[in-house]
N, C-alpha and C positions, 0 to 999 in steps of 0.2 A: 548389493547396493551397502555404502557406510551408514549407520546408526544416525538418526538426526538427533543431536545433542538439545536438553533441555535445560535452559538457563533463569536464573532469576531473573526477574522484568524489572530493572533497575533496583531501588528499595520501598519497593510494593511488596504486597504477602502474595505476589501472583507470580508463576514458573511459566514460561513459553517454550517454542519449540524455536530455532534458531532460522528455522524456514517457515514460513507461515502462508496460509492461501488466502489471495485478494479477490473477492467476487464480484468486482465492478466489471468483467466483462462476461458472467457467468449470469449474472439476473436482472438482463434488458436486453432487446435487441440490437443497440446500437451501442458502440465504443471507439475511442479513435486506436487501438491496436492494428497492427497493419496484418491485413486477413483473417481480421477478425467475424467478416460475415462468413467464409467460405468453411471458417471452423465450425461452428454452427449451422455447418450445410442449409445456411440460408433459411434453417427451419424455425421460427418463431413462434410456433403455437406454444403456451403459456405450460400445459402439462410436459413436452416435448423439452423446452427447457429446465423445467423442474427434475425431470429424470436425469437430465444429464448433469444439470448440478449437483443429484444426489450422488451421482455414479464418481463426477469428481471428488467432489468430497469424501467418498468412501475410501477413494483409491489415495485420496493425500492422507487419511487416518492410519490406514494401513500402512504408509510408508514412515510414521513418526510424527505427521506434522500434527501439532495442538491447538496451535493460534488460526482463526478465522475472522477475516476483516471485511465489514460491510459497512453500508451507510445509507441516508433515509433515501437517497437521488439515486441507489445504484436499481433501479426498478423493484422488479421483487425481490430483491437478493436476501432478506431480511428473512420474507414467508418463507424463501426455497432451505435458508439455513434453518430456519426454526423446525422448522416440516423434517428435514433429515437430524437435527439434535433430538428431537420426539421421537421418531421413526425407531434410530440405533440408540437410543439409551444415552448418548455422548455424553457424561456428566462432568468430564474432569477436563474437558477443552475450555479454551479462554475464547473470549469473542467481544471484540471490537467494533462500536459505528460510530456515525458521524453524522451532527447536524449542520445545517443550514445552506443546504441546494434542496431547490425542489424538483425531482421528478416529473418535466412537462412534457416528455415524446409521446405520451401516451401509446406505447409498445409501435412506434414509428421510424423504422430505421430514417426516413427522408426528412424526419421533423424538422424544421429553423431553427429551434433552441432543445436539446433534450435534459437540461435542465438551468435552475436559473437561482443565482445565490442570493442571498438573504439573511444577515447576520441580527436581527432583530431579535429581542427578550420575546414576542408571540411569537415566532416560530419556533424558538427556542423549546419554550414549554409546549405548543404542538409538537414537535419533532420528538422531544423527548416521553413525553405521553405515549406515544407511537410505537416507539422502540421497544419502550415497557412490556407496553400491552402486547408485541410479539415476542421478544424474546426473551422478557420475564426478567428469571435469576440468572439467566444464562448471560445477560448484560454485563460486562465485567469494566469495559476500558470505553469511554464516552467523548469523543474527538470534536471540537470543531471542525467543519468542512474545508479546507484552505483557507485557513487565518490568514489576512495581510493587513500591513498596516494603515493602507487604503479603507479598507471594511470598517476601520472604527470598530471593530468588534472587541482589543483588548483597552478603550479607552471606554466602553459602556457600562459603567457601574451597576446597570440591573441587571446587565447579561451576566458581569462577573461574579455579583451575590447570588445571580442563580446557581451558577457551577460552583459556588461553593457548597450551597446546599445540596448539591447533587452529588459532591463529594461525600459528604456527611452521611449519605446512603452507601458507605461501603463501595460507592463508584470510583475506580480510578478517573480522574477528568485530567484530558490531554487536548492536543492541537496537530490538527495537520496543515502542512506547509506546502505553496506552492509559486512559483515564478521568481525572478532575480532576487528578489529581497529575503529570500527564505532566513538567512542570515540574522538579517536587521530585525526579523518577526519572534523569531527565536529570542533574541539578546531582550527584547522587551518582555517575552512573557516569561522569561527567566526572573525577570525584576518584581513579577507578581507576585506578592506575600503575604500573610500575616504574622506578625509576634516569631517571624523565622521561617516558616512554615510556606512551601511553594501552592499555590493553588494546582498548577499541573504538574504532573506527573510521567503523562507521557508525551514524545512528538514523533508525527511519524514524517517524514519529508522525504524528498527525490535526492537520492543520491547514486551516481552511477559510475562507470568508467568515462563518460563523458563530461559531465555538471557534479562539481565538487564542492560547489562552493558555499556549502552550509556544514562542511567538514569541522572546521575549528568548533563550532558551537555545537556541535552536534556530541563534539567530543567534551565541551564543557558542561552539557546538560547531563551526558552519561556520569561523570563526576560528580556530579549537584544529585545522582540517585535516580534519576528520569530513566522509562524505559526506552528505547529506541527502537523505530518501526522505520524499515526502509522502504518506500513503496518505486516503484518504475526502475527496478533492477535492470529491466531489458530497457528502458528508456522507448517503451510504447510499441516494442518489435523491432526499433532500429538499429538495435544491439541481438540481433541474428540474422539469420542466411538470409530472411526474406527483406532485408535491407537491399534496395538497389539503386539508391540514390547516385546517380554519377560522381557526385561532389565525394562520395562517402568511399570509392572503390579504393583507393590507397588504406584507409584506415580497415578496410573491412577486410583487405588481403593482409595487414598485419594479424587480426584477431584470428583468419583463418588459420595460420601456422603457428598461432598459439597453440588454438584448439587441436589442431592435427598433433603436434607434439605432446600433447596429454588424451588424445586419442577421444576427444568430445566435441561438443558442437559450439558453437558463439555464445550463446546464451549460457552455457555450464559456466564457461570463463568469464562471463561476469556475473552470473550469483557468488562465482568462489572470489572474486575481489572482492566484492560487498562484506560477504562473510569472514573476508580476512582483516576486517577491522576490527577489533578488539570491542570496541564502545557500542557494535552493533550488536542488540539484545535479538530482533528476528528479521529476515527480509521475505520480502510479498514475492511469492509467484504467482499471476496470474492467471495460471494454465485454465485453459478451455478444453481438452483432448488429454487423451490419456500418453498419448505420442509426445506432446507439449509438457504436461509434467513429468516424463520419466525424463526426459531430456533436459529438461532445469533442473532436477533432481541429481544429474552426474557430477552438479557443480558443490554437492556438499562433502565436505572435506577434502574438497582438493587443494592441495597445495601447490600454489603458483610459487617461480624461483625469482631470482633479483632479476634476472634478463627477462623475466615476463612482465615484470613493474616496471621496469626502463622502457621497455615498449609499450606499457598501457600508458603510461604518463604521455608520451607524446600524441595519445589521441584526446585529450582534454578540451573541449572547445569552451569558449567564452561563453558566459553565461547568459549573454542575451542572445547570442547564437543559436544556443540549446533551445531556449524558450520561444524563440519565433519559432523554430523549425518544429518545435509538438504543436505550438499555433495554428501551424499550416497542414496539420494532418487531420484527413477526413474520417469522418463520421461511419463507420459502416458494418 
């Protein structure tokens, strides 16, 4: 397997692997990835899940991954990551976490609400303290979790002042995006500056074969010196063999043709597509099994050709349709 490149994270002093590992599916029993429960063998014992996380983290690190992404709302993901970091003495890793959602499922896959969004100052202070207590000096990047125009977080002067204070502690401050207005939200964030200095230096956004609406603004953020993290590379499993939606059959057949041509799975094509964008700093795998991680990593340095890109361009979905489909996915 080809070596994963290490690249500058925008104009910060950080360097990251072009493929990262996200812990959204490793840190809690329920998530919206297709087949998540089966991947965990429906074994939600905390010790078992911590052991699984450590094993996947070790495999990822052995493959050359140095960026690890978590959040306060990912169940015990921060604790699992900290345990692995301390046990294995991985001091060269870059860790990003997020505030703004509270985990409310209480380790229950069938919970009515798995996480609740809140972007006020009180929760920022609380969750920043919690993340620092757990990750300490290992916390390098701190994101607003799913910032939107509707939440008003980018207009909240108290919150922004606190984020400026966090930035002064040599922490890279950023925001993650979600929904149909990713581009508009990012455009507003690019305008938050003091004396020509951006508050934010990192953005984590959904960008994949199906959903590309934020591409122009993400490229602009990269030009401005921000690090760019891509999440949902595999569209929560929709860009894998697991997608059996009847209205996706034609798209799946095209993906399978390209995958067969390169002797990889659909997921590797999805990762290769994202990594083909020069403005991407790191693209996240959300693997929960060794097999999934190995399959994902086959997209590393895979060279798609012009015909591949032309076929993939035919698969782009309207942003509204993409997010409607995502919101209909079940926690499992």
